[in-house]
MIDOSE-1310 file (N, C-alpha, C; in nm, 2 decimals, decimal comma, always signed):
residues 242
msra	+0,08/-0,12/+0,00/+0,00/+0,00/+0,00/+0,09/+0,13/-0,01; +0,21/+0,11/+0,04/+0,30/+0,22/+0,04/+0,33/+0,28/-0,09; +0,36/+0,41/-0,09/+0,40/+0,48/-0,21/+0,54/+0,54/-0,20; +0,62/+0,54/-0,30/+0,76/+0,60/-0,29/+0,75/+0,74/-0,24
sfsd	+0,66/+0,82/-0,28/+0,66/+0,97/-0,24/+0,62/+0,98/-0,10; +0,58/+0,88/-0,03/+0,55/+0,89/+0,11/+0,65/+0,81/+0,20; +0,77/+0,78/+0,14/+0,86/+0,70/+0,22/+0,93/+0,78/+0,33; +0,98/+0,72/+0,43/+1,04/+0,79/+0,53/+1,17/+0,86/+0,50
rapg	+1,23/+0,94/+0,58/+1,35/+1,00/+0,55/+1,46/+0,90/+0,53; +1,54/+0,93/+0,43/+1,66/+0,84/+0,40/+1,76/+0,84/+0,50; +1,84/+0,73/+0,52/+1,95/+0,73/+0,62/+2,05/+0,84/+0,58; +2,10/+0,91/+0,68/+2,20/+1,01/+0,65/+2,14/+1,14/+0,62
apga	+2,02/+1,15/+0,61/+1,96/+1,29/+0,58/+1,96/+1,37/+0,71; +1,94/+1,50/+0,69/+1,94/+1,59/+0,81/+1,85/+1,54/+0,91; +1,89/+1,54/+1,03/+1,79/+1,50/+1,14/+1,82/+1,35/+1,18; +1,91/+1,27/+1,11/+1,94/+1,14/+1,15/+2,02/+1,14/+1,28
pasa	+2,02/+1,02/+1,35/+2,09/+1,01/+1,48/+2,24/+1,03/+1,46; +2,31/+1,09/+1,56/+2,46/+1,10/+1,55/+2,52/+0,96/+1,58; +2,65/+0,94/+1,54/+2,71/+0,82/+1,55/+2,75/+0,79/+1,71; +2,78/+0,67/+1,74/+2,81/+0,63/+1,88/+2,93/+0,71/+1,93
akdr	+3,04/+0,72/+1,83/+3,16/+0,78/+1,86/+3,13/+0,93/+1,90; +3,05/+0,99/+1,83/+3,02/+1,13/+1,86/+2,94/+1,14/+1,99; +2,86/+1,04/+2,03/+2,80/+1,05/+2,15/+2,89/+1,04/+2,27; +2,99/+0,95/+2,25/+3,10/+0,93/+2,36/+3,17/+1,06/+2,37
agag	+3,20/+1,12/+2,26/+3,29/+1,24/+2,27/+3,22/+1,35/+2,33; +3,09/+1,36/+2,31/+3,01/+1,47/+2,38/+2,96/+1,43/+2,51; +3,01/+1,33/+2,57/+2,95/+1,29/+2,71/+2,98/+1,40/+2,81; +2,88/+1,43/+2,89/+2,91/+1,53/+3,00/+2,88/+1,67/+2,95
rpsk	+2,86/+1,68/+2,82/+2,81/+1,82/+2,77/+2,66/+1,84/+2,78; +2,62/+1,96/+2,79/+2,47/+1,98/+2,79/+2,40/+1,93/+2,66; +2,30/+1,86/+2,68/+2,22/+1,81/+2,56/+2,17/+1,92/+2,48; +2,17/+1,90/+2,35/+2,12/+2,00/+2,26/+1,97/+1,97/+2,22
apsk	+1,90/+2,08/+2,19/+1,76/+2,05/+2,15/+1,76/+1,98/+2,02; +1,65/+1,91/+1,99/+1,64/+1,85/+1,86/+1,64/+1,95/+1,75; +1,71/+1,91/+1,63/+1,72/+2,01/+1,52/+1,59/+2,03/+1,46; +1,58/+2,14/+1,39/+1,45/+2,17/+1,32/+1,41/+2,06/+1,22
aask	+1,52/+2,01/+1,15/+1,50/+1,91/+1,05/+1,44/+1,79/+1,12; +1,49/+1,75/+1,23/+1,44/+1,63/+1,30/+1,30/+1,65/+1,35; +1,27/+1,77/+1,40/+1,14/+1,80/+1,46/+1,03/+1,80/+1,34; +1,07/+1,83/+1,22/+0,98/+1,83/+1,11/+0,96/+1,69/+1,04
rpsk	+1,03/+1,60/+1,09/+1,02/+1,46/+1,03/+0,88/+1,41/+1,05; +0,81/+1,36/+0,95/+0,68/+1,31/+0,96/+0,68/+1,18/+1,05; +0,58/+1,16/+1,14/+0,57/+1,05/+1,22/+0,52/+0,93/+1,14; +0,55/+0,81/+1,20/+0,51/+0,69/+1,13/+0,35/+0,69/+1,11
rrig	+0,28/+0,74/+1,21/+0,14/+0,75/+1,20/+0,10/+0,83/+1,08; +0,16/+0,95/+1,07/+0,13/+1,03/+0,96/+0,16/+0,97/+0,82; +0,28/+0,91/+0,81/+0,32/+0,84/+0,69/+0,21/+0,73/+0,65; +0,17/+0,65/+0,76/+0,06/+0,55/+0,73/-0,06/+0,62/+0,68
aser	-0,11/+0,72/+0,74/-0,22/+0,79/+0,69/-0,22/+0,83/+0,55; -0,11/+0,89/+0,51/-0,08/+0,93/+0,38/-0,08/+0,82/+0,28; -0,03/+0,70/+0,32/-0,03/+0,59/+0,23/-0,17/+0,54/+0,22; -0,24/+0,53/+0,32/-0,38/+0,49/+0,32/-0,47/+0,58/+0,23
raai	-0,44/+0,71/+0,24/-0,52/+0,81/+0,16/-0,49/+0,79/+0,01; -0,36/+0,77/-0,02/-0,32/+0,75/-0,16/-0,38/+0,61/-0,21; -0,39/+0,51/-0,13/-0,44/+0,38/-0,17/-0,59/+0,40/-0,19; -0,66/+0,48/-0,11/-0,80/+0,50/-0,14/-0,83/+0,57/-0,26
vaag	-0,75/+0,67/-0,29/-0,76/+0,75/-0,42/-0,74/+0,66/-0,53; -0,63/+0,58/-0,53/-0,61/+0,48/-0,64/-0,72/+0,38/-0,65; -0,78/+0,33/-0,55/-0,89/+0,24/-0,56/-1,01/+0,32/-0,61; -1,03/+0,44/-0,57/-1,14/+0,52/-0,62/-1,13/+0,53/-0,78
ldef	-1,01/+0,55/-0,83/-1,00/+0,56/-0,97/-1,04/+0,43/-1,04; -0,99/+0,31/-0,98/-1,03/+0,19/-1,04/-1,19/+0,17/-1,04; -1,25/+0,20/-0,93/-1,39/+0,17/-0,92/-1,47/+0,27/-1,01; -1,44/+0,40/-1,01/-1,51/+0,49/-1,09/-1,50/+0,47/-1,24
targ	-1,38/+0,44/-1,28/-1,36/+0,41/-1,42/-1,42/+0,28/-1,47; -1,43/+0,19/-1,38/-1,49/+0,05/-1,41/-1,64/+0,05/-1,40; -1,70/+0,12/-1,30/-1,84/+0,11/-1,27/-1,91/+0,24/-1,31; -1,84/+0,35/-1,31/-1,92/+0,48/-1,33/-1,95/+0,54/-1,19
faat	-1,98/+0,67/-1,19/-2,00/+0,74/-1,06/-2,12/+0,68/-0,98; -2,24/+0,66/-1,05/-2,35/+0,62/-0,98/-2,34/+0,48/-0,92; -2,27/+0,39/-0,99/-2,27/+0,25/-0,94/-2,15/+0,23/-0,85; -2,06/+0,32/-0,84/-1,95/+0,29/-0,74/-1,99/+0,31/-0,60
rldd	-1,95/+0,21/-0,51/-1,98/+0,21/-0,38/-1,86/+0,23/-0,29; -1,86/+0,29/-0,18/-1,75/+0,31/-0,10/-1,71/+0,18/-0,04; -1,80/+0,08/-0,02/-1,76/-0,05/+0,03/-1,66/-0,11/-0,07; -1,68/-0,11/-0,20/-1,60/-0,17/-0,29/-1,46/-0,09/-0,30
varr	-1,47/+0,04/-0,29/-1,35/+0,12/-0,28/-1,26/+0,07/-0,16; -1,32/+0,06/-0,05/-1,24/+0,01/+0,08/-1,19/-0,13/+0,06; -1,26/-0,22/-0,01/-1,22/-0,35/-0,03/-1,09/-0,35/-0,12; -1,11/-0,27/-0,22/-1,00/-0,26/-0,32/-0,87/-0,20/-0,26
agva	-0,90/-0,10/-0,17/-0,78/-0,03/-0,11/-0,72/-0,11/+0,00; -0,79/-0,21/+0,06/-0,75/-0,28/+0,17/-0,76/-0,22/+0,30; -0,87/-0,13/+0,31/-0,89/-0,07/+0,44/-1,04/-0,08/+0,47; -1,07/-0,05/+0,60/-1,21/-0,06/+0,65/-1,28/+0,06/+0,59
kgti	-1,41/+0,04/+0,57/-1,49/+0,15/+0,51/-1,48/+0,27/+0,60; -1,48/+0,25/+0,73/-1,47/+0,38/+0,81/-1,35/+0,46/+0,79; -1,24/+0,39/+0,75/-1,11/+0,46/+0,71/-1,13/+0,57/+0,61; -1,22/+0,54/+0,52/-1,24/+0,63/+0,40/-1,30/+0,75/+0,46
ylhf	-1,39/+0,75/+0,55/-1,46/+0,88/+0,61/-1,35/+0,95/+0,70; -1,24/+0,90/+0,73/-1,14/+0,97/+0,80/-1,08/+1,07/+0,71; -1,08/+1,04/+0,57/-1,02/+1,12/+0,47/-1,11/+1,20/+0,38; -1,23/+1,15/+0,36/-1,34/+1,20/+0,27/-1,47/+1,19/+0,33
kdke	-1,55/+1,29/+0,31/-1,68/+1,29/+0,38/-1,78/+1,21/+0,31; -1,76/+1,19/+0,17/-1,85/+1,11/+0,10/-1,79/+1,08/-0,04; -1,87/+1,01/-0,12/-1,81/+0,97/-0,25/-1,78/+1,09/-0,34; -1,86/+1,19/-0,33/-1,83/+1,31/-0,41/-1,70/+1,37/-0,38
alfe	-1,67/+1,37/-0,25/-1,54/+1,43/-0,20/-1,42/+1,35/-0,26; -1,44/+1,21/-0,25/-1,34/+1,12/-0,31/-1,32/+1,15/-0,46; -1,42/+1,17/-0,54/-1,41/+1,19/-0,68/-1,34/+1,33/-0,70; -1,37/+1,42/-0,62/-1,31/+1,56/-0,64/-1,16/+1,55/-0,61
elvr	-1,11/+1,48/-0,51/-0,97/+1,46/-0,48/-0,90/+1,38/-0,59; -0,98/+1,29/-0,65/-0,93/+1,21/-0,76/-0,90/+1,29/-0,88; -0,99/+1,38/-0,92/-0,98/+1,46/-1,03/-0,85/+1,56/-1,01; -0,85/+1,61/-0,88/-0,73/+1,70/-0,86/-0,60/+1,63/-0,87
talg	-0,60/+1,51/-0,82/-0,47/+1,43/-0,82/-0,43/+1,39/-0,96; -0,53/+1,35/-1,04/-0,51/+1,29/-1,17/-0,48/+1,40/-1,28; -0,55/+1,52/-1,26/-0,54/+1,62/-1,37/-0,49/+1,75/-1,32; -0,46/+1,77/-1,20/-0,40/+1,89/-1,15/-0,28/+1,94/-1,22
plia	-0,17/+1,87/-1,23/-0,05/+1,91/-1,29/-0,07/+1,95/-1,45; -0,16/+1,86/-1,51/-0,19/+1,89/-1,65/-0,27/+2,01/-1,67; -0,36/+2,04/-1,58/-0,45/+2,15/-1,60/-0,37/+2,29/-1,57; -0,28/+2,27/-1,48/-0,19/+2,39/-1,46/-0,11/+2,43/-1,57
rlad	-0,07/+2,33/-1,66/+0,01/+2,37/-1,79/-0,08/+2,42/-1,89; -0,20/+2,36/-1,90/-0,30/+2,40/-2,00/-0,35/+2,54/-1,96; -0,37/+2,58/-1,84/-0,42/+2,70/-1,81/-0,33/+2,81/-1,82; -0,20/+2,80/-1,83/-0,10/+2,91/-1,84/+0,00/+2,86/-1,95
pptg	-0,04/+2,86/-2,07/+0,05/+2,82/-2,18/+0,16/+2,93/-2,21; +0,27/+2,89/-2,26/+0,37/+2,98/-2,30/+0,33/+3,05/-2,43; +0,36/+3,18/-2,44/+0,33/+3,25/-2,56/+0,46/+3,31/-2,61; +0,52/+3,41/-2,55/+0,64/+3,47/-2,59/+0,64/+3,52/-2,74
egsa	+0,74/+3,48/-2,81/+0,74/+3,53/-2,94/+0,72/+3,42/-3,05; +0,69/+3,29/-3,00/+0,68/+3,19/-3,08/+0,53/+3,18/-3,15; +0,53/+3,09/-3,24/+0,40/+3,07/-3,32/+0,29/+3,01/-3,23; +0,17/+3,08/-3,24/+0,05/+3,03/-3,17/+0,01/+2,89/-3,21
reav	+0,03/+2,86/-3,35/-0,02/+2,73/-3,38/+0,08/+2,62/-3,32; +0,21/+2,65/-3,32/+0,30/+2,56/-3,26/+0,27/+2,53/-3,10; +0,22/+2,64/-3,04/+0,19/+2,63/-2,89/+0,06/+2,55/-2,88; -0,03/+2,58/-2,97/-0,16/+2,49/-2,96/-0,12/+2,35/-2,99
qala	-0,04/+2,32/-3,09/-0,01/+2,19/-3,12/+0,07/+2,12/-3,00; +0,15/+2,19/-2,94/+0,22/+2,12/-2,83/+0,13/+2,09/-2,71; +0,04/+2,18/-2,68/-0,06/+2,15/-2,58/-0,15/+2,03/-2,62; -0,19/+2,03/-2,75/-0,27/+1,92/-2,79/-0,20/+1,79/-2,78
dlfv	-0,07/+1,79/-2,82/+0,01/+1,66/-2,82/+0,02/+1,62/-2,67; +0,04/+1,71/-2,58/+0,03/+1,68/-2,44/-0,10/+1,61/-2,39; -0,21/+1,67/-2,44/-0,34/+1,62/-2,40/-0,36/+1,48/-2,46; -0,32/+1,46/-2,58/-0,33/+1,33/-2,64/-0,25/+1,22/-2,56
levv	-0,13/+1,26/-2,52/-0,05/+1,17/-2,45/-0,09/+1,14/-2,31; -0,14/+1,24/-2,24/-0,17/+1,23/-2,09/-0,33/+1,20/-2,07; -0,42/+1,21/-2,17/-0,56/+1,20/-2,15/-0,61/+1,09/-2,25; -0,60/+1,12/-2,37/-0,67/+1,02/-2,47/-0,61/+0,89/-2,45
gtrr	-0,70/+0,79/-2,43/-0,65/+0,64/-2,42/-0,60/+0,62/-2,28; -0,61/+0,71/-2,18/-0,55/+0,68/-2,05/-0,67/+0,68/-1,95; -0,64/+0,65/-1,83/-0,74/+0,65/-1,72/-0,80/+0,80/-1,71; -0,73/+0,89/-1,73/-0,78/+1,03/-1,73/-0,89/+1,04/-1,83
gdll	-0,87/+0,98/-1,95/-0,98/+1,00/-2,05/-1,10/+0,92/-1,99; -1,08/+0,81/-1,93/-1,20/+0,75/-1,86/-1,27/+0,84/-1,77; -1,21/+0,92/-1,69/-1,28/+1,01/-1,60/-1,36/+1,12/-1,68; -1,30/+1,16/-1,78/-1,37/+1,26/-1,87/-1,50/+1,20/-1,94
rmvv	-1,48/+1,07/-1,98/-1,59/+1,00/-2,04/-1,70/+0,98/-1,93; -1,66/+0,95/-1,81/-1,76/+0,93/-1,71/-1,84/+1,06/-1,68; -1,77/+1,17/-1,67/-1,84/+1,30/-1,65/-1,93/+1,33/-1,76; -1,89/+1,30/-1,89/-1,98/+1,33/-2,01/-2,10/+1,24/-2,00
aegg	-2,08/+1,11/-1,95/-2,20/+1,02/-1,95/-2,29/+1,04/-1,83; -2,24/+1,09/-1,72/-2,32/+1,10/-1,60/-2,34/+1,24/-1,54; -2,27/+1,34/-1,60/-2,28/+1,47/-1,55/-2,42/+1,53/-1,55; -2,50/+1,49/-1,65/-2,64/+1,54/-1,66/-2,72/+1,49/-1,53
rfpa	-2,69/+1,37/-1,48/-2,77/+1,31/-1,37/-2,71/+1,36/-1,23; -2,59/+1,41/-1,24/-2,52/+1,46/-1,12/-2,47/+1,60/-1,14; -2,56/+1,71/-1,14/-2,51/+1,84/-1,16/-2,40/+1,89/-1,09; -2,39/+1,85/-0,96/-2,27/+1,90/-0,88/-2,14/+1,84/-0,93
ladf	-2,15/+1,72/-0,99/-2,03/+1,66/-1,05/-1,99/+1,74/-1,17; -2,08/+1,78/-1,26/-2,05/+1,85/-1,37/-2,00/+1,99/-1,33; -2,06/+2,05/-1,23/-2,02/+2,19/-1,19/-1,87/+2,18/-1,14; -1,84/+2,09/-1,06/-1,71/+2,07/-1,01/-1,61/+2,05/-1,13
yhre	-1,64/+1,96/-1,22/-1,54/+1,93/-1,33/-1,53/+2,06/-1,42; -1,64/+2,13/-1,43/-1,62/+2,26/-1,52/-1,53/+2,36/-1,44; -1,56/+2,37/-1,31/-1,48/+2,47/-1,24/-1,34/+2,45/-1,23; -1,31/+2,32/-1,20/-1,17/+2,27/-1,18/-1,08/+2,24/-1,30
vvah	-1,16/+2,20/-1,41/-1,09/+2,15/-1,52/-1,12/+2,24/-1,65; -1,24/+2,23/-1,69/-1,28/+2,30/-1,82/-1,25/+2,44/-1,82; -1,29/+2,52/-1,72/-1,28/+2,66/-1,71/-1,13/+2,70/-1,73; -1,04/+2,62/-1,66/-0,90/+2,66/-1,68/-0,84/+2,63/-1,82
glag	-0,89/+2,51/-1,88/-0,84/+2,48/-2,01/-0,90/+2,58/-2,11; -1,02/+2,62/-2,11/-1,07/+2,72/-2,19/-0,99/+2,86/-2,18; -0,97/+2,89/-2,06/-0,89/+3,03/-2,04/-0,75/+3,02/-2,10; -0,68/+2,90/-2,09/-0,56/+2,89/-2,15/-0,56/+2,89/-2,30
mrkl	-0,67/+2,82/-2,36/-0,68/+2,83/-2,50/-0,72/+2,96/-2,55; -0,80/+3,04/-2,48/-0,83/+3,18/-2,53/-0,70/+3,26/-2,53; -0,62/+3,24/-2,43/-0,49/+3,32/-2,42/-0,41/+3,29/-2,56; -0,41/+3,17/-2,60/-0,32/+3,13/-2,71/-0,39/+3,19/-2,84
iehg	-0,53/+3,19/-2,84/-0,60/+3,25/-2,96/-0,57/+3,39/-2,97; -0,57/+3,47/-2,86/-0,54/+3,61/-2,86/-0,40/+3,63/-2,91; -0,30/+3,54/-2,87/-0,17/+3,55/-2,91/-0,16/+3,53/-3,06; -0,24/+3,43/-3,11/-0,24/+3,41/-3,26/-0,30/+3,53/-3,34
iarg	-0,41/+3,59/-3,28/-0,47/+3,71/-3,35/-0,37/+3,82/-3,36; -0,29/+3,84/-3,25/-0,20/+3,95/-3,25/-0,09/+3,92/-3,35; -0,06/+3,80/-3,38/+0,05/+3,77/-3,47/-0,01/+3,75/-3,63; -0,13/+3,76/-3,63/-0,20/+3,75/-3,77/-0,21/+3,60/-3,81
eirn	-0,21/+3,51/-3,72/-0,21/+3,37/-3,76/-0,36/+3,31/-3,77; -0,46/+3,38/-3,71/-0,59/+3,33/-3,70/-0,67/+3,38/-3,82; -0,73/+3,28/-3,89/-0,82/+3,32/-4,01/-0,94/+3,41/-3,97; -1,01/+3,37/-3,86/-1,13/+3,43/-3,82/-1,12/+3,48/-3,67
pqiv	-1,08/+3,60/-3,64/-1,06/+3,65/-3,51/-1,18/+3,63/-3,41; -1,30/+3,61/-3,47/-1,41/+3,59/-3,38/-1,41/+3,46/-3,30; -1,32/+3,37/-3,35/-1,31/+3,25/-3,28/-1,26/+3,26/-3,13; -1,21/+3,38/-3,10/-1,17/+3,40/-2,95/-1,29/+3,39/-2,86
afpq	-1,41/+3,41/-2,91/-1,53/+3,40/-2,83/-1,57/+3,26/-2,81; -1,50/+3,17/-2,89/-1,55/+3,03/-2,89/-1,42/+2,93/-2,88; -1,35/+2,94/-2,77/-1,23/+2,86/-2,77/-1,26/+2,71/-2,77; -1,39/+2,67/-2,74/-1,44/+2,54/-2,75/-1,41/+2,48/-2,88
lvia	-1,42/+2,57/-2,99/-1,40/+2,51/-3,13/-1,26/+2,46/-3,15; -1,16/+2,52/-3,08/-1,02/+2,48/-3,10/-1,00/+2,34/-3,03; -1,05/+2,32/-2,91/-1,03/+2,20/-2,84/-1,13/+2,09/-2,87; -1,23/+2,12/-2,96/-1,34/+2,02/-2,99/-1,28/+1,88/-3,04
plvv	-1,17/+1,89/-3,13/-1,12/+1,75/-3,17/-1,07/+1,67/-3,06; -1,02/+1,73/-2,95/-0,96/+1,65/-2,84/-1,07/+1,58/-2,77; -1,18/+1,65/-2,75/-1,30/+1,60/-2,68/-1,35/+1,48/-2,76; -1,36/+1,50/-2,89/-1,41/+1,40/-2,99/-1,32/+1,27/-2,97
aviw	-1,19/+1,30/-2,97/-1,09/+1,19/-2,96/-1,11/+1,11/-2,83; -1,14/+1,17/-2,72/-1,15/+1,10/-2,60/-1,28/+1,02/-2,61; -1,39/+1,07/-2,66/-1,51/+0,99/-2,67/-1,51/+0,88/-2,76; -1,44/+0,91/-2,89/-1,43/+0,81/-2,99/-1,34/+0,69/-2,93
qglf	-1,23/+0,72/-2,86/-1,15/+0,61/-2,81/-1,23/+0,53/-2,72; -1,32/+0,58/-2,64/-1,39/+0,50/-2,55/-1,50/+0,42/-2,62; -1,56/+0,46/-2,73/-1,67/+0,39/-2,79/-1,63/+0,31/-2,92; -1,54/+0,37/-3,00/-1,52/+0,31/-3,14/-1,38/+0,27/-3,17
rtqa	-1,29/+0,26/-3,07/-1,14/+0,24/-3,10/-1,13/+0,11/-3,18; -1,21/+0,02/-3,15/-1,20/-0,12/-3,21/-1,26/-0,12/-3,35; -1,37/-0,05/-3,36/-1,44/-0,06/-3,49/-1,38/+0,03/-3,60; -1,33/+0,16/-3,55/-1,27/+0,25/-3,64/-1,16/+0,33/-3,57
pldt	-1,05/+0,28/-3,56/-0,93/+0,36/-3,49/-0,92/+0,49/-3,55; -0,90/+0,59/-3,46/-0,89/+0,73/-3,51/-0,75/+0,78/-3,49; -0,69/+0,84/-3,60/-0,57/+0,90/-3,60/-0,59/+1,04/-3,55; -0,57/+1,06/-3,41/-0,60/+1,19/-3,36/-0,51/+1,30/-3,41
aaml	-0,38/+1,27/-3,42/-0,28/+1,37/-3,46/-0,31/+1,41/-3,60; -0,35/+1,32/-3,70/-0,38/+1,37/-3,83/-0,51/+1,45/-3,83; -0,61/+1,42/-3,75/-0,73/+1,49/-3,74/-0,70/+1,63/-3,69; -0,62/+1,64/-3,59/-0,59/+1,77/-3,53/-0,51/+1,86/-3,64
rvhl	-0,42/+1,80/-3,71/-0,35/+1,89/-3,81/-0,45/+1,94/-3,91; -0,54/+1,86/-3,96/-0,65/+1,92/-4,05/-0,73/+2,02/-3,99; -0,77/+2,00/-3,86/-0,85/+2,10/-3,78/-0,78/+2,23/-3,76; -0,64/+2,23/-3,74/-0,57/+2,35/-3,72/-0,55/+2,42/-3,85
dlif	-0,54/+2,35/-3,97/-0,53/+2,41/-4,09/-0,65/+2,50/-4,12; -0,77/+2,46/-4,06/-0,89/+2,54/-4,08/-0,90/+2,66/-4,01; -0,82/+2,67/-3,89/-0,82/+2,78/-3,80/-0,71/+2,88/-3,83; -0,59/+2,83/-3,86/-0,47/+2,92/-3,88/-0,45/+2,94/-4,03
tdgr	-0,38/+3,05/-4,06/-0,35/+3,09/-4,19/-0,24/+3,01/-4,25; -0,23/+3,00/-4,38/-0,13/+2,92/-4,44/+0,02/+2,95/-4,40; +0,04/+3,08/-4,39/+0,18/+3,13/-4,34/+0,20/+3,11/-4,20; +0,10/+3,09/-4,12/+0,11/+3,06/-3,97/+0,16/+3,17/-3,90
ta	+0,24/+3,27/-3,95/+0,29/+3,39/-3,88/+0,27/+3,50/-3,97; +0,27/+3,62/-3,89/+0,25/+3,75/-3,97/+0,36/+3,78/-4,05
């Protein structure tokens, strides 16, 4: 159940015990207060709680993506995580809170990059392409894509679920894409500047790719990269730069 990121302090790190020789050499001297590094070392109880929390989140991902939001039961999450059901309530007040933490854990770093894309002096199309490639790598065909498909399928039945996903994920992604569109307009790369009001049009192929991957990847595999290139050709000018 343990995770590498929650492992205890390595031997020899600040705060480790002094050697026996140093203890003998310092005999008779006033004892020193524990170092700040030692006092900040997490307790074994805290480490165990962190590992249990991580195991619960991982089990939640398995259950949500396998069963969907409505059918997922905390009893099954607890069983998969190897903890008592009551342990879950020490970390999350209900199933919705567990899902919210799961989204933050799975998508937080990616959303941070999408929300604040680099502009500088480079091409807006190249920046959009880079973010799209990152999305394809990190979301399409991954467990993160399963989460998005679950929200699409069940968000209408659970408005709070859709509200949370929009606030924490969609709104940040749209803001980042609007920033890149404005950069492209300033450089003369965008065919129709009115697209700035509809950043959804730029990211639409990525959502299509996620849904298609979940429904039709066996019947009709989709070349997402090729589709995206065609889509960007419709949005950006031939010269791509002013």
